[in-house]
Jmol script that loads the backbone (N, CA, C; Angstrom):
load data "model"
ATOM      1  N   GLY A   1     108.046 131.012 108.463  1.00  0.00           N
ATOM      2  CA  GLY A   1     106.761 130.838 107.755  1.00  0.00           C
ATOM      3  C   GLY A   1     106.810 129.924 106.580  1.00  0.00           C
ATOM      4  N   GLN A   2     107.349 130.712 105.608  1.00  0.00           N
ATOM      5  CA  GLN A   2     107.368 129.967 104.069  1.00  0.00           C
ATOM      6  C   GLN A   2     108.328 128.630 104.081  1.00  0.00           C
ATOM      7  N   ILE A   3     109.422 128.903 104.830  1.00  0.00           N
ATOM      8  CA  ILE A   3     110.162 127.643 104.890  1.00  0.00           C
ATOM      9  C   ILE A   3     109.653 126.613 105.665  1.00  0.00           C
ATOM     10  N   ALA A   4     109.026 126.855 106.763  1.00  0.00           N
ATOM     11  CA  ALA A   4     108.256 126.000 107.559  1.00  0.00           C
ATOM     12  C   ALA A   4     107.051 125.306 106.748  1.00  0.00           C
ATOM     13  N   ALA A   5     106.449 126.072 105.990  1.00  0.00           N
ATOM     14  CA  ALA A   5     105.309 125.500 104.968  1.00  0.00           C
ATOM     15  C   ALA A   5     105.942 124.556 104.047  1.00  0.00           C
ATOM     16  N   PHE A   6     107.155 124.817 103.551  1.00  0.00           N
ATOM     17  CA  PHE A   6     107.655 123.941 102.618  1.00  0.00           C
ATOM     18  C   PHE A   6     108.074 122.535 103.139  1.00  0.00           C
ATOM     19  N   PHE A   7     108.641 122.464 104.292  1.00  0.00           N
ATOM     20  CA  PHE A   7     109.011 121.364 104.915  1.00  0.00           C
ATOM     21  C   PHE A   7     107.765 120.648 105.614  1.00  0.00           C
ATOM     22  N   LEU A   8     106.670 121.317 105.953  1.00  0.00           N
ATOM     23  CA  LEU A   8     105.431 120.763 106.268  1.00  0.00           C
ATOM     24  C   LEU A   8     104.838 119.858 105.041  1.00  0.00           C
ATOM     25  N   ALA A   9     105.071 120.603 104.046  1.00  0.00           N
ATOM     26  CA  ALA A   9     104.524 119.857 102.742  1.00  0.00           C
ATOM     27  C   ALA A   9     105.443 118.596 102.460  1.00  0.00           C
ATOM     28  N   ILE A  10     106.814 118.646 102.580  1.00  0.00           N
ATOM     29  CA  ILE A  10     107.549 117.651 102.468  1.00  0.00           C
ATOM     30  C   ILE A  10     106.982 116.396 103.451  1.00  0.00           C
ATOM     31  N   ILE A  11     106.823 116.720 104.634  1.00  0.00           N
ATOM     32  CA  ILE A  11     106.269 115.681 105.630  1.00  0.00           C
ATOM     33  C   ILE A  11     104.928 115.040 105.340  1.00  0.00           C
ATOM     34  N   MET A  12     104.183 115.889 104.547  1.00  0.00           N
ATOM     35  CA  MET A  12     102.878 115.513 104.172  1.00  0.00           C
ATOM     36  C   MET A  12     103.022 114.521 103.176  1.00  0.00           C
ATOM     37  N   PHE A  13     103.803 114.816 102.169  1.00  0.00           N
ATOM     38  CA  PHE A  13     104.221 113.811 101.208  1.00  0.00           C
ATOM     39  C   PHE A  13     104.776 112.491 101.620  1.00  0.00           C
ATOM     40  N   ILE A  14     105.486 112.509 102.443  1.00  0.00           N
ATOM     41  CA  ILE A  14     106.124 111.295 103.084  1.00  0.00           C
ATOM     42  C   ILE A  14     104.901 110.539 103.686  1.00  0.00           C
ATOM     43  N   GLY A  15     104.101 111.114 104.450  1.00  0.00           N
ATOM     44  CA  GLY A  15     102.789 110.400 105.046  1.00  0.00           C
ATOM     45  C   GLY A  15     101.982 109.965 104.035  1.00  0.00           C
ATOM     46  N   ILE A  16     101.734 110.526 103.036  1.00  0.00           N
ATOM     47  CA  ILE A  16     100.933 110.092 101.904  1.00  0.00           C
ATOM     48  C   ILE A  16     101.414 108.800 101.259  1.00  0.00           C
ATOM     49  N   TRP A  17     102.751 108.808 101.087  1.00  0.00           N
ATOM     50  CA  TRP A  17     103.265 107.463 100.336  1.00  0.00           C
ATOM     51  C   TRP A  17     103.729 106.483 101.306  1.00  0.00           C
ATOM     52  N   GLY A  18     103.880 106.847 102.579  1.00  0.00           N
ATOM     53  CA  GLY A  18     104.480 105.964 103.552  1.00  0.00           C
ATOM     54  C   GLY A  18     105.876 105.555 103.270  1.00  0.00           C
ATOM     55  N   ILE A  19     106.571 106.541 102.797  1.00  0.00           N
ATOM     56  CA  ILE A  19     108.026 106.127 102.509  1.00  0.00           C
ATOM     57  C   ILE A  19     108.830 106.275 103.649  1.00  0.00           C
ATOM     58  N   PRO A  20     109.771 105.483 103.925  1.00  0.00           N
ATOM     59  CA  PRO A  20     110.717 105.708 105.075  1.00  0.00           C
ATOM     60  C   PRO A  20     111.339 107.012 104.961  1.00  0.00           C
ATOM     61  N   THR A  21     111.667 107.604 106.239  1.00  0.00           N
ATOM     62  CA  THR A  21     112.195 108.926 106.184  1.00  0.00           C
ATOM     63  C   THR A  21     113.374 109.217 105.272  1.00  0.00           C
ATOM     64  N   PHE A  22     114.380 108.380 105.174  1.00  0.00           N
ATOM     65  CA  PHE A  22     115.654 108.765 104.507  1.00  0.00           C
ATOM     66  C   PHE A  22     115.750 107.645 103.337  1.00  0.00           C
ATOM     67  N   ALA A  23     114.660 107.346 102.623  1.00  0.00           N
ATOM     68  CA  ALA A  23     114.610 106.525 101.551  1.00  0.00           C
ATOM     69  C   ALA A  23     115.508 107.035 100.384  1.00  0.00           C
ATOM     70  N   ALA A  24     115.851 108.286 100.326  1.00  0.00           N
ATOM     71  CA  ALA A  24     116.686 108.906  99.260  1.00  0.00           C
ATOM     72  C   ALA A  24     118.048 108.620  99.368  1.00  0.00           C
ATOM     73  N   ALA A  25     118.515 107.833 100.260  1.00  0.00           N
ATOM     74  CA  ALA A  25     120.029 107.525 100.267  1.00  0.00           C
ATOM     75  C   ALA A  25     120.471 107.095  99.023  1.00  0.00           C
ATOM     76  N   ASP A  26     119.643 106.247  98.219  1.00  0.00           N
ATOM     77  CA  ASP A  26     120.162 105.653  96.879  1.00  0.00           C
ATOM     78  C   ASP A  26     119.493 106.451  95.764  1.00  0.00           C
ATOM     79  N   SER A  27     119.382 107.847  96.037  1.00  0.00           N
ATOM     80  CA  SER A  27     118.730 108.734  95.221  1.00  0.00           C
ATOM     81  C   SER A  27     119.234 108.513  93.622  1.00  0.00           C
ATOM     82  N   LYS A  28     118.451 108.764  92.693  1.00  0.00           N
ATOM     83  CA  LYS A  28     118.916 108.753  91.370  1.00  0.00           C
ATOM     84  C   LYS A  28     118.991 110.068  90.788  1.00  0.00           C
ATOM     85  N   ALA A  29     118.360 111.093  91.520  1.00  0.00           N
ATOM     86  CA  ALA A  29     118.263 112.508  91.299  1.00  0.00           C
ATOM     87  C   ALA A  29     119.690 113.063  91.238  1.00  0.00           C
ATOM     88  N   GLU A  30     120.012 114.161  90.478  1.00  0.00           N
ATOM     89  CA  GLU A  30     121.210 114.914  90.712  1.00  0.00           C
ATOM     90  C   GLU A  30     121.146 115.801  91.853  1.00  0.00           C
ATOM     91  N   ALA A  31     122.349 115.688  92.671  1.00  0.00           N
ATOM     92  CA  ALA A  31     122.200 116.423  94.030  1.00  0.00           C
ATOM     93  C   ALA A  31     122.341 117.880  93.551  1.00  0.00           C
ATOM     94  N   PHE A  32     121.660 118.675  94.421  1.00  0.00           N
ATOM     95  CA  PHE A  32     121.622 120.044  94.342  1.00  0.00           C
ATOM     96  C   PHE A  32     122.819 120.587  95.162  1.00  0.00           C
ATOM     97  N   LYS A  33     123.635 121.606  94.382  1.00  0.00           N
ATOM     98  CA  LYS A  33     124.894 122.161  95.060  1.00  0.00           C
ATOM     99  C   LYS A  33     124.649 122.882  96.209  1.00  0.00           C
ATOM    100  N   ASP A  34     123.478 123.285  96.554  1.00  0.00           N
ATOM    101  CA  ASP A  34     123.234 124.017  97.781  1.00  0.00           C
ATOM    102  C   ASP A  34     122.391 123.276  98.885  1.00  0.00           C
ATOM    103  N   VAL A  35     122.377 121.938  98.568  1.00  0.00           N
ATOM    104  CA  VAL A  35     121.716 121.029  99.611  1.00  0.00           C
ATOM    105  C   VAL A  35     122.691 119.907 100.087  1.00  0.00           C
ATOM    106  N   PRO A  36     123.474 120.362 101.041  1.00  0.00           N
ATOM    107  CA  PRO A  36     124.492 119.525 101.553  1.00  0.00           C
ATOM    108  C   PRO A  36     124.066 118.182 102.034  1.00  0.00           C
ATOM    109  N   GLU A  37     124.762 117.137 101.907  1.00  0.00           N
ATOM    110  CA  GLU A  37     124.359 115.794 102.352  1.00  0.00           C
ATOM    111  C   GLU A  37     124.249 115.766 103.861  1.00  0.00           C
ATOM    112  N   SER A  38     125.004 116.764 104.653  1.00  0.00           N
ATOM    113  CA  SER A  38     124.806 116.940 106.143  1.00  0.00           C
ATOM    114  C   SER A  38     123.604 117.728 106.633  1.00  0.00           C
ATOM    115  N   ALA A  39     122.924 118.374 105.576  1.00  0.00           N
ATOM    116  CA  ALA A  39     121.694 119.168 105.931  1.00  0.00           C
ATOM    117  C   ALA A  39     120.549 118.032 106.332  1.00  0.00           C
ATOM    118  N   TRP A  40     119.836 118.478 107.442  1.00  0.00           N
ATOM    119  CA  TRP A  40     118.796 117.522 107.916  1.00  0.00           C
ATOM    120  C   TRP A  40     117.699 117.297 106.921  1.00  0.00           C
ATOM    121  N   TYR A  41     117.536 118.206 105.880  1.00  0.00           N
ATOM    122  CA  TYR A  41     116.383 118.045 104.995  1.00  0.00           C
ATOM    123  C   TYR A  41     116.937 117.417 103.589  1.00  0.00           C
ATOM    124  N   HIS A  42     118.041 116.977 103.516  1.00  0.00           N
ATOM    125  CA  HIS A  42     118.852 116.491 102.470  1.00  0.00           C
ATOM    126  C   HIS A  42     117.993 115.328 101.728  1.00  0.00           C
ATOM    127  N   GLY A  43     117.607 114.431 102.644  1.00  0.00           N
ATOM    128  CA  GLY A  43     116.842 113.114 102.324  1.00  0.00           C
ATOM    129  C   GLY A  43     115.484 113.497 101.714  1.00  0.00           C
ATOM    130  N   TYR A  44     114.915 114.560 102.360  1.00  0.00           N
ATOM    131  CA  TYR A  44     113.533 114.771 101.951  1.00  0.00           C
ATOM    132  C   TYR A  44     113.538 115.498 100.586  1.00  0.00           C
ATOM    133  N   VAL A  45     114.491 116.347 100.407  1.00  0.00           N
ATOM    134  CA  VAL A  45     114.519 117.060  99.039  1.00  0.00           C
ATOM    135  C   VAL A  45     114.927 116.084  98.025  1.00  0.00           C
ATOM    136  N   MET A  46     115.913 115.206  98.373  1.00  0.00           N
ATOM    137  CA  MET A  46     116.215 114.172  97.149  1.00  0.00           C
ATOM    138  C   MET A  46     115.092 113.318  96.807  1.00  0.00           C
ATOM    139  N   MET A  47     114.343 112.909  97.863  1.00  0.00           N
ATOM    140  CA  MET A  47     113.128 112.044  97.559  1.00  0.00           C
ATOM    141  C   MET A  47     112.026 112.667  96.731  1.00  0.00           C
ATOM    142  N   LEU A  48     111.937 113.887  97.032  1.00  0.00           N
ATOM    143  CA  LEU A  48     110.965 114.726  96.182  1.00  0.00           C
ATOM    144  C   LEU A  48     111.480 114.929  94.879  1.00  0.00           C
ATOM    145  N   ALA A  49     112.973 115.056  94.613  1.00  0.00           N
ATOM    146  CA  ALA A  49     113.484 115.238  93.309  1.00  0.00           C
ATOM    147  C   ALA A  49     113.510 113.916  92.722  1.00  0.00           C
ATOM    148  N   ASP A  50     113.476 112.835  93.246  1.00  0.00           N
ATOM    149  CA  ASP A  50     113.447 111.519  92.635  1.00  0.00           C
ATOM    150  C   ASP A  50     112.027 111.382  92.027  1.00  0.00           C
ATOM    151  N   LYS A  51     110.903 111.832  92.727  1.00  0.00           N
ATOM    152  CA  LYS A  51     109.554 111.641  92.448  1.00  0.00           C
ATOM    153  C   LYS A  51     109.228 112.744  91.294  1.00  0.00           C
ATOM    154  N   GLY A  52     110.188 113.686  91.106  1.00  0.00           N
ATOM    155  CA  GLY A  52     109.701 114.673  90.008  1.00  0.00           C
ATOM    156  C   GLY A  52     109.039 115.679  90.388  1.00  0.00           C
ATOM    157  N   ILE A  53     108.876 115.843  91.866  1.00  0.00           N
ATOM    158  CA  ILE A  53     108.100 116.920  92.423  1.00  0.00           C
ATOM    159  C   ILE A  53     108.676 118.264  92.521  1.00  0.00           C
ATOM    160  N   VAL A  54     110.018 118.296  92.752  1.00  0.00           N
ATOM    161  CA  VAL A  54     110.916 119.497  92.615  1.00  0.00           C
ATOM    162  C   VAL A  54     111.998 119.106  91.846  1.00  0.00           C
ATOM    163  N   ARG A  55     112.517 120.271  91.070  1.00  0.00           N
ATOM    164  CA  ARG A  55     113.533 120.239  89.991  1.00  0.00           C
ATOM    165  C   ARG A  55     114.639 121.226  90.262  1.00  0.00           C
ATOM    166  N   GLY A  56     114.534 122.132  91.236  1.00  0.00           N
ATOM    167  CA  GLY A  56     115.360 123.196  91.293  1.00  0.00           C
ATOM    168  C   GLY A  56     115.092 124.327  90.517  1.00  0.00           C
ATOM    169  N   PHE A  57     116.143 125.230  90.364  1.00  0.00           N
ATOM    170  CA  PHE A  57     115.812 126.489  89.579  1.00  0.00           C
ATOM    171  C   PHE A  57     116.743 126.234  88.326  1.00  0.00           C
ATOM    172  N   GLY A  58     116.104 126.212  87.128  1.00  0.00           N
ATOM    173  CA  GLY A  58     116.807 126.221  85.878  1.00  0.00           C
ATOM    174  C   GLY A  58     117.877 125.207  85.759  1.00  0.00           C
ATOM    175  N   THR A  59     118.960 125.743  85.270  1.00  0.00           N
ATOM    176  CA  THR A  59     120.155 124.794  84.979  1.00  0.00           C
ATOM    177  C   THR A  59     121.164 125.298  86.004  1.00  0.00           C
ATOM    178  N   THR A  60     120.888 125.894  87.047  1.00  0.00           N
ATOM    179  CA  THR A  60     121.814 126.320  88.105  1.00  0.00           C
ATOM    180  C   THR A  60     122.362 125.192  88.958  1.00  0.00           C
ATOM    181  N   GLY A  61     121.576 124.141  89.053  1.00  0.00           N
ATOM    182  CA  GLY A  61     122.056 123.198  90.004  1.00  0.00           C
ATOM    183  C   GLY A  61     121.628 123.483  91.322  1.00  0.00           C
ATOM    184  N   GLU A  62     120.806 124.611  91.642  1.00  0.00           N
ATOM    185  CA  GLU A  62     120.444 125.059  92.887  1.00  0.00           C
ATOM    186  C   GLU A  62     118.973 124.755  93.243  1.00  0.00           C
ATOM    187  N   PHE A  63     118.888 124.288  94.456  1.00  0.00           N
ATOM    188  CA  PHE A  63     117.502 124.042  95.088  1.00  0.00           C
ATOM    189  C   PHE A  63     117.003 125.373  95.710  1.00  0.00           C
ATOM    190  N   ARG A  64     117.855 126.129  96.316  1.00  0.00           N
ATOM    191  CA  ARG A  64     117.570 127.483  97.010  1.00  0.00           C
ATOM    192  C   ARG A  64     116.635 127.155  98.361  1.00  0.00           C
ATOM    193  N   PRO A  65     117.103 126.254  99.100  1.00  0.00           N
ATOM    194  CA  PRO A  65     116.251 126.048 100.377  1.00  0.00           C
ATOM    195  C   PRO A  65     115.870 127.107 101.306  1.00  0.00           C
ATOM    196  N   LEU A  66     116.517 128.355 101.214  1.00  0.00           N
ATOM    197  CA  LEU A  66     116.360 129.352 102.059  1.00  0.00           C
ATOM    198  C   LEU A  66     115.400 130.343 101.378  1.00  0.00           C
ATOM    199  N   ASN A  67     114.918 130.168 100.159  1.00  0.00           N
ATOM    200  CA  ASN A  67     113.870 130.890  99.439  1.00  0.00           C
ATOM    201  C   ASN A  67     112.593 130.773 100.007  1.00  0.00           C
ATOM    202  N   LYS A  68     111.640 131.781 100.015  1.00  0.00           N
ATOM    203  CA  LYS A  68     110.308 131.661 100.369  1.00  0.00           C
ATOM    204  C   LYS A  68     109.610 130.738  99.281  1.00  0.00           C
ATOM    205  N   LEU A  69     108.705 129.843  99.750  1.00  0.00           N
ATOM    206  CA  LEU A  69     107.931 129.128  99.017  1.00  0.00           C
ATOM    207  C   LEU A  69     106.735 129.928  98.590  1.00  0.00           C
ATOM    208  N   THR A  70     106.404 130.152  97.321  1.00  0.00           N
ATOM    209  CA  THR A  70     105.101 130.803  96.869  1.00  0.00           C
ATOM    210  C   THR A  70     104.006 129.894  96.934  1.00  0.00           C
ATOM    211  N   ARG A  71     102.797 130.544  96.839  1.00  0.00           N
ATOM    212  CA  ARG A  71     101.659 129.642  96.607  1.00  0.00           C
ATOM    213  C   ARG A  71     101.572 128.943  95.434  1.00  0.00           C
ATOM    214  N   GLY A  72     102.042 129.453  94.491  1.00  0.00           N
ATOM    215  CA  GLY A  72     102.108 128.794  93.101  1.00  0.00           C
ATOM    216  C   GLY A  72     103.071 127.661  93.156  1.00  0.00           C
ATOM    217  N   GLN A  73     104.130 127.738  93.589  1.00  0.00           N
ATOM    218  CA  GLN A  73     105.078 126.632  93.896  1.00  0.00           C
ATOM    219  C   GLN A  73     104.507 125.544  94.530  1.00  0.00           C
ATOM    220  N   ALA A  74     103.885 125.807  95.703  1.00  0.00           N
ATOM    221  CA  ALA A  74     103.164 124.878  96.754  1.00  0.00           C
ATOM    222  C   ALA A  74     102.068 124.120  95.917  1.00  0.00           C
ATOM    223  N   ALA A  75     101.216 124.996  95.097  1.00  0.00           N
ATOM    224  CA  ALA A  75     100.143 124.303  94.372  1.00  0.00           C
ATOM    225  C   ALA A  75     100.707 123.321  93.329  1.00  0.00           C
ATOM    226  N   LYS A  76     101.789 123.814  92.628  1.00  0.00           N
ATOM    227  CA  LYS A  76     102.342 122.930  91.601  1.00  0.00           C
ATOM    228  C   LYS A  76     102.865 121.604  92.244  1.00  0.00           C
ATOM    229  N   MET A  77     103.467 121.732  93.298  1.00  0.00           N
ATOM    230  CA  MET A  77     104.132 120.503  94.040  1.00  0.00           C
ATOM    231  C   MET A  77     102.998 119.598  94.421  1.00  0.00           C
ATOM    232  N   LEU A  78     101.741 120.012  94.867  1.00  0.00           N
ATOM    233  CA  LEU A  78     100.700 119.347  95.268  1.00  0.00           C
ATOM    234  C   LEU A  78     100.138 118.656  94.085  1.00  0.00           C
ATOM    235  N   ALA A  79     100.106 119.499  93.002  1.00  0.00           N
ATOM    236  CA  ALA A  79      99.425 118.893  91.724  1.00  0.00           C
ATOM    237  C   ALA A  79     100.262 117.699  91.225  1.00  0.00           C
ATOM    238  N   ILE A  80     101.618 117.976  91.103  1.00  0.00           N
ATOM    239  CA  ILE A  80     102.551 116.801  90.673  1.00  0.00           C
ATOM    240  C   ILE A  80     102.469 115.583  91.554  1.00  0.00           C
ATOM    241  N   ALA A  81     102.395 115.847  92.905  1.00  0.00           N
ATOM    242  CA  ALA A  81     102.383 114.834  93.721  1.00  0.00           C
ATOM    243  C   ALA A  81     101.057 113.870  93.626  1.00  0.00           C
ATOM    244  N   ALA A  82      99.867 114.591  93.308  1.00  0.00           N
ATOM    245  CA  ALA A  82      98.698 113.953  93.188  1.00  0.00           C
ATOM    246  C   ALA A  82      98.439 113.422  91.779  1.00  0.00           C
ATOM    247  N   GLY A  83      99.427 113.718  90.918  1.00  0.00           N
ATOM    248  CA  GLY A  83      99.231 113.099  89.384  1.00  0.00           C
ATOM    249  C   GLY A  83      98.159 113.952  88.687  1.00  0.00           C
ATOM    250  N   LEU A  84      97.901 115.156  88.948  1.00  0.00           N
ATOM    251  CA  LEU A  84      96.976 116.016  88.397  1.00  0.00           C
ATOM    252  C   LEU A  84      97.523 116.736  87.070  1.00  0.00           C
ATOM    253  N   PRO A  85      96.898 117.073  86.168  1.00  0.00           N
ATOM    254  CA  PRO A  85      97.593 117.984  85.196  1.00  0.00           C
ATOM    255  C   PRO A  85      97.627 119.332  85.458  1.00  0.00           C
ATOM    256  N   TYR A  86      98.642 119.878  85.352  1.00  0.00           N
ATOM    257  CA  TYR A  86      98.811 121.354  85.904  1.00  0.00           C
ATOM    258  C   TYR A  86      99.434 122.314  84.719  1.00  0.00           C
ATOM    259  N   GLU A  87      99.965 121.741  83.718  1.00  0.00           N
ATOM    260  CA  GLU A  87     100.614 122.604  82.744  1.00  0.00           C
ATOM    261  C   GLU A  87      99.494 123.353  82.069  1.00  0.00           C
ATOM    262  N   GLY A  88      99.755 124.798  82.052  1.00  0.00           N
ATOM    263  CA  GLY A  88      98.763 125.619  81.261  1.00  0.00           C
ATOM    264  C   GLY A  88      97.599 125.992  82.085  1.00  0.00           C
ATOM    265  N   LYS A  89      97.588 125.575  83.215  1.00  0.00           N
ATOM    266  CA  LYS A  89      96.348 125.768  84.043  1.00  0.00           C
ATOM    267  C   LYS A  89      96.507 127.149  84.861  1.00  0.00           C
ATOM    268  N   HIS A  90      95.477 127.739  85.231  1.00  0.00           N
ATOM    269  CA  HIS A  90      95.418 129.034  85.873  1.00  0.00           C
ATOM    270  C   HIS A  90      94.562 128.878  87.191  1.00  0.00           C
ATOM    271  N   ALA A  91      95.024 129.497  88.151  1.00  0.00           N
ATOM    272  CA  ALA A  91      94.152 129.404  89.347  1.00  0.00           C
ATOM    273  C   ALA A  91      93.842 130.851  89.899  1.00  0.00           C
ATOM    274  N   SER A  92      92.750 130.871  90.427  1.00  0.00           N
ATOM    275  CA  SER A  92      92.181 132.218  91.006  1.00  0.00           C
ATOM    276  C   SER A  92      91.945 131.926  92.560  1.00  0.00           C
ATOM    277  N   ILE A  93      92.878 132.486  93.473  1.00  0.00           N
ATOM    278  CA  ILE A  93      92.611 132.308  94.755  1.00  0.00           C
ATOM    279  C   ILE A  93      92.121 133.508  95.505  1.00  0.00           C
ATOM    280  N   CYS A  94      91.092 133.536  96.143  1.00  0.00           N
ATOM    281  CA  CYS A  94      90.490 134.657  96.917  1.00  0.00           C
ATOM    282  C   CYS A  94      91.627 135.488  97.697  1.00  0.00           C
ATOM    283  N   GLY A  95      91.703 136.748  97.267  1.00  0.00           N
ATOM    284  CA  GLY A  95      92.778 137.564  97.871  1.00  0.00           C
ATOM    285  C   GLY A  95      94.138 137.398  97.315  1.00  0.00           C
ATOM    286  N   ALA A  96      94.168 136.652  96.237  1.00  0.00           N
ATOM    287  CA  ALA A  96      95.687 136.605  95.616  1.00  0.00           C
ATOM    288  C   ALA A  96      95.639 137.048  94.262  1.00  0.00           C
ATOM    289  N   ARG A  97      96.744 137.366  93.680  1.00  0.00           N
ATOM    290  CA  ARG A  97      96.724 137.689  92.232  1.00  0.00           C
ATOM    291  C   ARG A  97      96.572 136.400  91.425  1.00  0.00           C
ATOM    292  N   HIS A  98      96.377 136.569  90.210  1.00  0.00           N
ATOM    293  CA  HIS A  98      96.228 135.486  89.090  1.00  0.00           C
ATOM    294  C   HIS A  98      97.543 134.663  89.113  1.00  0.00           C
ATOM    295  N   LEU A  99      97.401 133.465  89.328  1.00  0.00           N
ATOM    296  CA  LEU A  99      98.520 132.490  89.164  1.00  0.00           C
ATOM    297  C   LEU A  99      98.535 131.620  88.051  1.00  0.00           C
ATOM    298  N   SER A 100      99.679 131.398  87.368  1.00  0.00           N
ATOM    299  CA  SER A 100     100.001 130.623  86.215  1.00  0.00           C
ATOM    300  C   SER A 100     100.923 129.674  86.539  1.00  0.00           C
ATOM    301  N   TYR A 101     100.952 128.421  86.026  1.00  0.00           N
ATOM    302  CA  TYR A 101     101.914 127.355  86.258  1.00  0.00           C
ATOM    303  C   TYR A 101     102.400 126.870  84.965  1.00  0.00           C
TER     304      TYR A 101
END
end "model"
wireframe off; spacefill off
backbone 0.3
color backbone group
């Protein structure tokens, strides 16, 4: 469920920008220690890191690809991808707790 939603978001971003699937081969972003180059999603994750859409968790050098994607994380990724201001914003989603970003 949540992992599939994350990868669906990645595919959506690729469709928006029309970027070739593995354009991240020459990535300038630092590799995440838990995203091996052999993983099928490596190129996608690195492309999003190059664009500043994902940064991993703190200073651990981890992306944590097996973690569940939260609504807040997905909303923040969409806001960054769309170039919207998101810092300090709060969202109220029907049926969800108060979200802060």
